[in-house]
C-alpha positions as CSV (number, residue, x, y, z in Angstrom):
1,X,-10.8,-44.7,-73.2
2,X,-8.3,-47.3,-72.2
3,X,-9.1,-50.7,-70.9
4,X,-8.0,-51.1,-67.3
5,X,-7.5,-54.7,-66.2
6,X,-6.1,-56.6,-63.2
7,X,-2.6,-56.6,-64.6
8,X,-2.5,-52.9,-63.5
9,X,-1.0,-53.6,-60.2
10,X,-1.2,-50.0,-59.4
11,X,0.8,-47.1,-60.7
12,X,4.3,-46.9,-61.9
13,X,4.9,-43.5,-60.2
14,X,3.1,-40.5,-59.0
15,X,3.9,-36.9,-58.8
16,X,2.2,-33.6,-58.0
17,X,0.9,-31.6,-60.9
18,X,-0.4,-28.2,-59.7
19,X,-3.0,-29.1,-57.1
20,X,-3.8,-32.4,-58.7
21,X,-2.2,-35.7,-58.0
22,X,-1.2,-37.5,-61.3
23,X,-0.6,-41.2,-61.6
24,X,0.6,-43.3,-64.5
25,X,-1.1,-46.6,-65.2
26,X,0.2,-49.1,-67.7
27,X,-2.4,-50.9,-69.9
28,X,-2.3,-54.5,-71.0
29,X,-0.3,-53.5,-74.1
30,X,2.4,-51.8,-72.0
31,X,1.3,-48.3,-72.9
32,X,1.5,-45.7,-70.2
33,X,-1.5,-43.3,-69.6
34,X,-1.6,-40.4,-67.1
35,X,-4.7,-39.8,-64.9
36,X,-5.5,-37.1,-62.4
37,X,-7.0,-38.4,-59.2
38,X,-10.2,-36.4,-58.8
39,X,-11.3,-37.9,-55.6
40,X,-11.3,-41.0,-53.4
41,X,-14.7,-42.1,-52.2
42,X,-15.8,-44.8,-49.8
43,X,-18.8,-47.0,-50.8
44,X,-19.8,-50.1,-48.8
45,X,-16.6,-49.9,-46.7
46,X,-14.3,-50.0,-49.8
47,X,-12.3,-47.1,-51.2
48,X,-12.6,-46.2,-54.9
49,X,-10.4,-43.8,-56.9
50,X,-12.2,-41.4,-59.4
51,X,-9.7,-40.7,-62.2
52,X,-9.8,-38.5,-65.2
53,X,-7.6,-39.4,-68.1
54,X,-5.1,-36.7,-69.1
55,X,-4.9,-35.7,-72.7
56,X,-1.6,-33.8,-72.8
57,X,-2.1,-31.2,-70.1
58,X,-5.9,-31.3,-70.3
59,X,-8.3,-33.7,-68.4
60,X,-10.8,-35.7,-70.4
61,X,-14.5,-35.5,-69.7
62,X,-15.2,-39.2,-68.8
63,X,-14.1,-40.4,-65.4
64,X,-12.6,-43.9,-64.7
65,X,-13.5,-45.6,-61.4
66,X,-11.1,-48.1,-59.9
67,X,-11.3,-49.9,-56.6
68,X,-8.4,-49.5,-54.2
69,X,-7.3,-52.8,-52.9
70,X,-4.4,-53.8,-50.6
71,X,-1.7,-56.1,-51.8
72,X,1.5,-56.8,-49.8
73,X,0.7,-53.7,-47.7
74,X,0.5,-51.4,-50.7
75,X,-2.5,-49.8,-52.4
76,X,-3.3,-51.1,-55.9
77,X,-5.9,-50.0,-58.4
78,X,-8.2,-52.7,-59.7
79,X,-10.9,-52.7,-62.3
80,X,-14.4,-53.2,-61.0
81,X,-15.7,-56.2,-62.8
82,X,-19.0,-56.6,-60.9
83,X,-21.6,-54.5,-62.7
84,X,-23.7,-54.0,-59.5
85,X,-20.7,-52.8,-57.6
86,X,-19.7,-50.4,-60.4
87,X,-23.3,-49.0,-60.5
88,X,-23.3,-48.4,-56.8
89,X,-20.0,-46.5,-56.9
90,X,-21.0,-44.5,-60.1
91,X,-24.3,-43.5,-58.4
92,X,-22.4,-42.4,-55.2
93,X,-20.0,-40.3,-57.4
94,X,-22.9,-38.7,-59.3
95,X,-24.6,-37.8,-56.0
96,X,-21.4,-36.1,-54.8
97,X,-21.2,-34.2,-58.0
98,X,-24.9,-33.1,-57.7
99,X,-24.2,-32.0,-54.1
100,X,-21.1,-30.0,-55.2
101,X,-23.1,-28.4,-58.1
102,X,-25.9,-27.5,-55.7
103,X,-23.5,-26.0,-53.1
104,X,-21.8,-23.9,-55.8
105,X,-25.1,-22.6,-57.1
106,X,-26.4,-21.7,-53.6
107,X,-23.2,-19.8,-52.9
108,X,-23.8,-17.4,-55.8
């Protein structure tokens, strides 16, 4: 897992990869890492991006959650430093996953 800090003023570029949107984030050491945007959720009137790190062409198992802030009229991705805020967003994401799993099971 990479450390995502405030120096990540967003993404260098983005492009479509199949049905997924892929973004490239640069870490504090200048290394580029690809992430697929799984979903954008709203918690407490703020938007958060749920990202999965890409390992080659495959997605990793552990999601990364970043807050979407505005800077100079552009969206930037920012690490969530407040533990309570992170927990609220992680819980909301888990609830969405549980609902999707339930919906898939009831459709069978």
